Structures are given as C-alpha cells and as structure tokens.
C-alpha positions as CSV (number, residue, x, y, z in Angstrom):
1,M,-89.0,-5.6,107.0
2,N,-88.0,-8.0,110.2
3,R,-89.4,-10.7,108.3
4,I,-87.6,-10.1,105.2
5,H,-84.4,-10.0,107.2
6,S,-85.3,-13.3,108.8
7,V,-86.5,-14.8,106.0
8,L,-84.7,-18.3,105.4
9,L,-83.7,-18.1,101.5
10,T,-82.4,-21.8,101.6
11,L,-81.3,-23.7,98.5
12,G,-85.2,-24.6,96.9
13,L,-88.0,-22.8,96.0
14,L,-91.5,-23.1,94.3
15,I,-92.7,-20.7,91.6
16,A,-94.7,-20.9,88.4
17,P,-92.2,-18.7,86.4
18,A,-90.2,-20.7,84.0
19,V,-86.4,-21.4,84.7
20,V,-84.3,-20.6,81.3
21,H,-81.0,-21.6,82.7
22,A,-79.4,-22.9,86.2
23,D,-75.6,-23.6,86.0
24,T,-74.3,-26.4,88.9
25,W,-71.3,-24.7,90.2
26,D,-73.1,-21.7,91.4
27,K,-76.8,-22.8,90.9
28,K,-77.0,-19.8,88.7
29,T,-81.1,-19.9,87.8
30,T,-82.7,-17.3,85.9
31,V,-86.3,-17.1,87.0
32,N,-89.2,-14.7,85.5
33,F,-91.4,-13.4,88.3
34,S,-95.3,-12.6,87.0
35,Q,-95.8,-10.9,90.2
36,P,-93.8,-8.5,92.7
37,V,-91.0,-10.6,95.0
38,E,-89.6,-9.8,98.1
39,V,-86.0,-11.1,98.2
40,P,-83.9,-9.5,101.7
41,G,-84.0,-5.9,101.2
42,Y,-85.6,-5.5,98.0
43,V,-88.5,-6.1,96.2
44,L,-88.2,-7.2,92.9
45,Q,-90.8,-6.2,90.6
46,P,-92.5,-8.6,87.7
47,G,-89.5,-10.0,85.2
48,K,-86.4,-11.5,84.5
49,Y,-83.6,-12.4,87.1
50,V,-80.6,-14.1,88.3
51,M,-80.3,-15.0,91.3
52,K,-76.6,-17.5,92.2
53,L,-74.5,-18.3,94.9
54,V,-71.5,-16.1,95.2
55,S,-68.2,-16.5,94.7
56,L,-66.6,-16.9,97.9
57,S,-64.6,-19.9,99.2
58,A,-64.9,-19.9,102.4
59,D,-68.8,-19.6,102.6
60,R,-71.6,-21.1,99.9
61,H,-74.7,-19.5,101.5
62,V,-74.6,-15.8,100.3
63,V,-77.4,-15.8,97.2
64,Q,-77.1,-12.2,94.8
65,F,-80.3,-11.2,92.9
66,T,-79.3,-9.8,89.5
67,N,-81.2,-7.8,86.6
68,E,-81.0,-11.1,83.7
69,R,-77.3,-9.6,81.8
70,E,-76.2,-9.5,85.6
71,N,-74.8,-6.1,85.1
72,R,-77.1,-4.8,88.3
73,V,-77.1,-5.9,91.8
74,Y,-80.6,-5.8,93.8
75,A,-79.7,-7.3,97.4
76,T,-77.4,-10.4,98.2
77,A,-78.4,-12.9,101.3
78,R,-77.0,-14.8,103.4
79,A,-78.9,-18.3,103.1
80,V,-79.8,-21.2,105.7
81,P,-79.5,-24.7,104.6
82,S,-82.5,-26.1,104.8
83,Y,-83.3,-29.9,103.5
84,R,-86.5,-31.7,102.3
85,T,-86.8,-35.5,101.5
86,E,-88.3,-35.4,97.7
87,V,-85.9,-33.8,94.9
88,S,-87.3,-32.3,92.0
89,D,-85.5,-31.7,88.7
90,K,-86.7,-28.7,88.1
91,T,-86.1,-25.1,90.4
92,V,-88.7,-24.8,93.3
93,I,-89.2,-21.5,95.6
94,T,-91.4,-21.7,98.2
95,F,-92.6,-18.8,99.7
96,Y,-94.3,-17.5,103.2
97,E,-97.8,-16.3,104.0
98,V,-98.4,-13.2,103.7
99,P,-101.2,-10.0,103.8
100,A,-103.2,-9.8,100.4
101,G,-101.8,-7.1,98.5
102,Q,-98.6,-7.6,99.8
103,P,-95.6,-8.8,97.6
104,E,-94.6,-12.8,97.8
105,A,-91.8,-13.3,100.3
106,M,-89.5,-15.6,99.4
107,K,-88.8,-18.4,101.7
108,N,-86.8,-21.3,100.4
109,W,-84.7,-21.7,96.5
110,Y,-84.5,-25.6,95.6
111,Y,-81.8,-25.9,93.3
112,P,-82.7,-28.8,90.3
113,G,-81.4,-32.3,92.3
114,D,-80.5,-31.3,95.1
115,N,-82.8,-32.1,98.7
C-alpha cells in the first residue's frame, strides 16, 4: 500500500469514463469508472464518484472522493501540485502502471482548463 500513499494526486487525470459535471471553485468533478480504481487508502469499485477539493481556507490541496450523492466519503488525500504544458477542456486523469489484475492506481487529476 506504500505505492498508494505516495500517489501524487495532482490537479489532473486521464480516464475514459465520462465527466458528468464539474464546478470551478471546488473543482467538483463527477466521474464514472468502468473498472476498479485505487486512490490513497481505498479501491473504488466501478461506478460514479465525486472528486472535489475540500473547503479548507489555508489548504487547497486536499481531495475528497465520495459517492455520487456525496453522503459517503471513501477517501481523503493530500494532493501534490503537478503541472502540464498543454491544457485540456476536459477532465484528464492519469494512472500509474500496475501489474496485470491490479486496480488502476490514480496518479494525476487535471481539472478542465487547468495546467
């Protein structure tokens, strides 16, 4: 699980699932994963989830993973900023390489329009 705790959940990700909704202030993004995805401390099973920045006035680098209704928190992780040169108008999620049969491990989450 060390690999999970060292995940650099930046503000960016590449994923095939459709992004249903995104809000600018908290970067709220709804994603639909078609296979299990590992986030720090938890493996999200296929389905819809909400990822967003937690409202902390002193720290804008805490990401929370909840169910679609936002009434269950699966994981909360401290993100490390990561930058890219090209900006996309869609959510981009990237993953670490993992052995066959293992859930994809989330590496980066880029909010639409962010670099």
